[in-house]
N, C-alpha and C positions, 0 to 999 in steps of 0.2 A: 272696164275693158279688161279682157284677159291679156296677159303679157304676150308680146311678139318677140320671137327670137330670130337672130340673124347670124350668118356665118360671114366673118370678115377675114379675107386673106390679104397678106402683104408680102410682096416678093421684090427683091432688088439687091443691089450691091450693099454690103454691110457698111454702116457708118454710125457714128454717135448720134443719138437723138431720134431714131426711128420710133421706138416704143413710146417715148415721151410725146412726140408729135402726134402720133395716131391716138393715143389715149387722151391727149388734151382735147381733141375733137369729140371723143366719146363723152367726156365729162361735160363739155359745153352743151351737149344735147341730152344729158341725163341718161346716157346709155350705160348699163351695167355689164361688166365683163363677168360672164358665168364660168368660162373656162378659157385658158390660153396656153398655147404651146408655140415655142419659137426655137429655131436652131440656125446655125450658120454652117454651111457646107461650102468649102473652098471659096470663102468670101462672099457667098450668096446668102443673104438674109431671107429667111422664110418664117412667117408667123401666121397662125390661124387662131381666130378667136370665136368663141360662141358668146354672143352678146344679146342682151335682153332689154326691152323697153316696156314700160307699164303705163305710159301716158296716152290718153285717148287722142290728144291733139298733136301727136308726134308727126313731124313733117319729114317723111322719108326722103323726098326729093331734095330738100335743103340739106339734110344730113349727108346724102350721097355726094352732093356737090361740094360740101365743105371737106369731106374726107378725101375726095378725089383731088381737090385743090391742094390739100396738105400732102398727099402722096406725090403729086407733081413737084411740089417744093422740095420734097425729100428725095426725089428721083427714084421712087419705088412705085410699083403697080399695086393698087388697092382695089379690091372687089368686095361688094356688099351684096349678099343674096339672102333671101328669106330662108330659114332653116329647111322648110319643106321642099323648096325648089332645089336647094343644095343636095339634100338627101336623095331626091328623085333623080337628079343628074348623075350621082355617083353610086347608084345602086348596081349590084351585079346581077 
């Protein structure tokens, strides 16, 4: 299988452990971070990651549920979109 790439966005009030919590889920599902950018604006944490999977049996639904559950535990909003869908939605 060719790799599949996803854009993962995380937004919420800044606190210790956000990056660790989100990347823990990525590691559990063998998701590789291709690129990452994060910043804090007036105590608002924002992170966007380009992530990649190479496994044929990758369970996207289970991954989305796990990462959303972790986001809820961290009180941040987490979204996962296929790279193509993200690019299509954000084109000019």
